N, C-alpha and C positions, 0 to 999 in steps of 0.2 A: 504494500500500500504506500510505503514511503516513496518508491520510484514513481508511482502514479501521481502523488502530490507534487513531486519535483517537476514532472513532465507538465502538469497543469500550470504550475507557476511559470515555467519557461514559455509555454504557449501564451499565457496571459501577458507576460512581458513583451513577447513578440508583437502582440496586437497593439500594444501601447507605443511602440517605437516608430519613429518616422524614418529611420535610417534603414535602407534596403539591406545592406550587408549585415547589420546587426540583427535584423529580423530573420534573415536566412540562417544565421548562426544559431539563434535561439530556437528556431523551428527544427533545425537539425538535432540540436540537443534534446528538444522535446520528443522527437521521434525515437531517439536512442532510449530515453527513459520510459516512454510508452511501451517499446518493445521489451525492455527488461521487466516491467511490471506485468506485461501480458504473459511472459514465460512463467512467472511465479503464480499468477492467477489461474492459468490453465492447469498447472500442477496441483494447485489448491482445489480446484474443481474436481479433478480426478481423485484426489484423496477423499473429498467429501462423498463422492459417488461410491467409492470403494467401501467406505465405512457406513454407508446407508444413512447419510445425514438427512435431516428433514428438508422438505421442499423450500422452506423459507431461507435456509442457509444457502442452498444451491441457487435459488433465484437471486439472492443478494450478490453472489459471486458472478452469476451470469450477467446481471445488470452492469457490474463493473467492467467485465470483459466487453460487453456490448458498447459501452462508452469508449473504451480503448480502440475497438475496431472502427468506430465512427470517427474518432479524432485522427487516427492514423490514415483513414481513407481521405479525410480532408487535407491531410499533409502529403498526399500523393502516393500512399501505400494502399493499394486496393484490397481491402478486407471486407468488401461488401458481402461476399459469400459467407464468411464467418459471422458477420453481423446478422444475416438472415437466419443462419443456423442457430445462433444464440436466441434470437427472437422466437423461433419455432420451439426451442427447448423450454423457454420461459412459458410460452402458451400451454405446452403439454403439461408442465409441472403445475400450472394454475388450473388445469382442467378445462381449458378453453377450446 
């Protein structure tokens, strides 16, 4: 979760700067941190599934992953397929 917070901070700072080079650098760093957090959250999701965690825990983790997939897609890393898969999994866990 720490990597996710750092990534969001970098992205927020990138949105506030008017310097193109600085914005690019901050976005690059944000991508790196989003990818790091994604790796850990995917592993966390797998652990939750293996231990039979309740749906609310899984849904919470899936929402975080969904957010990362969305942010990375906005930053030029196409994770729309993963986003859709997370959405489907959330709907299934909610019984929708």
